C-alpha positions in Angstrom: -12.4 -21.5 18.7 -12.6 -22.4 15.0 -13.5 -19.6 12.7 -16.5 -20.1 9.6 -14.5 -18.7 7.0 -11.1 -17.0 6.8 -11.2 -13.2 6.2 -9.2 -12.6 3.1 -7.4 -9.1 2.3 -5.9 -8.9 -1.3 -2.5 -7.2 -1.6 -0.1 -6.6 -4.7 3.5 -6.2 -4.4 5.1 -3.0 -5.2 8.8 -2.0 -6.2 8.5 0.0 -2.8 8.1 -3.3 -1.0 11.2 -5.0 -1.9 14.8 -5.3 -1.2 18.0 -5.1 -3.0 17.5 -8.7 -3.9 14.0 -8.2 -5.4 12.1 -10.0 -2.6 9.7 -8.1 0.1 11.4 -7.0 3.0 10.7 -8.5 6.1 9.2 -5.8 7.9 6.9 -5.2 4.9 4.9 -8.5 5.8 3.9 -6.9 9.4 2.6 -4.1 7.3 0.3 -6.3 5.3 -0.9 -8.2 8.1 -1.8 -5.2 10.3 -3.4 -4.0 7.2 -5.6 -7.2 7.1 -6.4 -6.9 10.8 -7.6 -3.3 10.2 -9.8 -4.4 7.4 -11.2 -7.3 9.1 -12.3 -5.0 11.8 -13.9 -2.3 9.4 -15.8 -5.4 7.7 -17.1 -6.0 10.9 -18.5 -2.2 10.9 -15.7 -1.1 13.3 -13.0 1.6 12.0 -10.0 2.1 14.0 -11.2 5.9 14.2 -14.8 4.7 15.7 -13.2 2.3 18.2 -11.1 5.3 19.6 -13.3 8.3 19.2 -16.9 6.9 19.9 -15.8 3.8 22.5 -12.0 5.3 23.8 -10.6 1.6 22.8 -7.8 0.9 20.6 -6.0 -3.0 19.8 -2.4 -2.9 20.4 0.3 -5.7 19.2 1.7 -7.5 22.5 3.2 -10.3 20.8 4.0 -11.2 17.2 5.3 -14.4 15.7 6.0 -14.9 12.1 7.6 -17.5 9.8 8.9 -16.6 6.8 8.8 -19.3 4.0 8.9 -18.6 0.9 9.7 -14.9 -0.8 7.0 -12.7 -2.1 8.1 -10.8 -5.4 7.5 -7.7 -7.4 4.1 -7.6 -8.8 2.7 -10.7 -7.1 -0.8 -10.7 -6.2 -1.5 -12.1 -3.1 -4.0 -12.6 -0.1 -3.7 -12.4 3.5 -5.8 -14.9 5.1 -7.0 -14.2 8.7 -8.6 -16.0 11.4 -9.4 -15.4 15.0 -8.2 -18.3 16.9 -9.2 -17.0 20.5 -11.1 -14.1 21.8 -10.9 -13.2 25.1 -12.0 -10.9 27.5 -9.6 -8.3 26.8 -7.4 -9.6 23.9 -7.4 -11.5 20.5 -5.3 -13.9 18.8 -5.2 -13.8 15.1 -3.6 -16.4 12.9 -2.7 -14.6 9.4 -1.0 -16.4 6.6 0.1 -14.7 3.3 -0.5 -16.7 0.2 -0.4 -16.4 -3.8 -4.1 -15.4 -4.9 -4.6 -18.0 -7.2 -2.6 -20.8 -4.9 -4.3 -20.7 -1.0 -2.1 -23.6 -0.1 1.4 -22.3 -0.8 2.2 -20.0 2.1 4.7 -17.3 1.8 4.5 -16.3 5.6 2.4 -16.9 8.2 2.2 -15.9 12.0 0.4 -15.5 15.2 -0.5 -12.2 16.6 -1.9 -11.0 20.1 -3.8 -7.7 20.2 -4.6 -6.1 23.7 -7.6 -4.0 24.1 -6.4 -0.8 25.7 -8.3 2.5 26.6 -7.3 5.0 24.1 -7.2 7.9 26.3 -4.5 6.4 28.5 -3.4 3.1 27.0 -4.1 1.2 29.9 -5.9 -2.7 29.3 -9.5 -2.7 29.2 -12.1 -5.7 28.5 -13.3 -5.3 24.7 -16.9 -4.0 25.1 -19.5 -6.7 25.2 -21.3 -5.8 21.9 -17.7 -5.6 19.8 -16.9 -8.8 21.7 -20.1 -10.5 20.8 -19.7 -9.4 17.2 -16.1 -10.6 17.2 -17.6 -14.2 18.4 -20.2 -14.4 15.9 -17.4 -14.7 13.1 -15.4 -17.2 14.8 
C-alpha cells in the first residue's frame, strides 16, 4: 500500500530530551514516533480518548524496529514523517522517519512499527471497526 503523502509532525529538541553527550537519548525517539502516530489519528478525527470511550478500542504497539542513523541535538527543529505501509483487519504497520525540518532527505532515525487493535476494556485483539479502517485506507 502506498500512501498519497506522508503525515508530518514537527518537533523541537529540548534540553530534557538529551543525554550527557548532548544528543537525544535513544528512548526519546520512540516518544517522538508515538506522538506522530497519535497526531496522525487525531488528524483523521480519532483521538485516543474517543477510540477508547466511544468505540472501546485502542492501538498497542506489537513490534518496533528503529535505526538510529545520525544524532538529533539540542534545539533542532525536526519532522516526524509517517506513512501507513499496511492496513490489515486488526493491525497497522507504520514507517516513520525523523528528519531535519529543512532537509527531508537527511534521515536521523527511521523505523517500522506494528500497532495491533485491541478492545480497550479487556486488552484482547479485535478487528479495526470498518469505518475507522476505511478512513485509514483513504489516506494510504
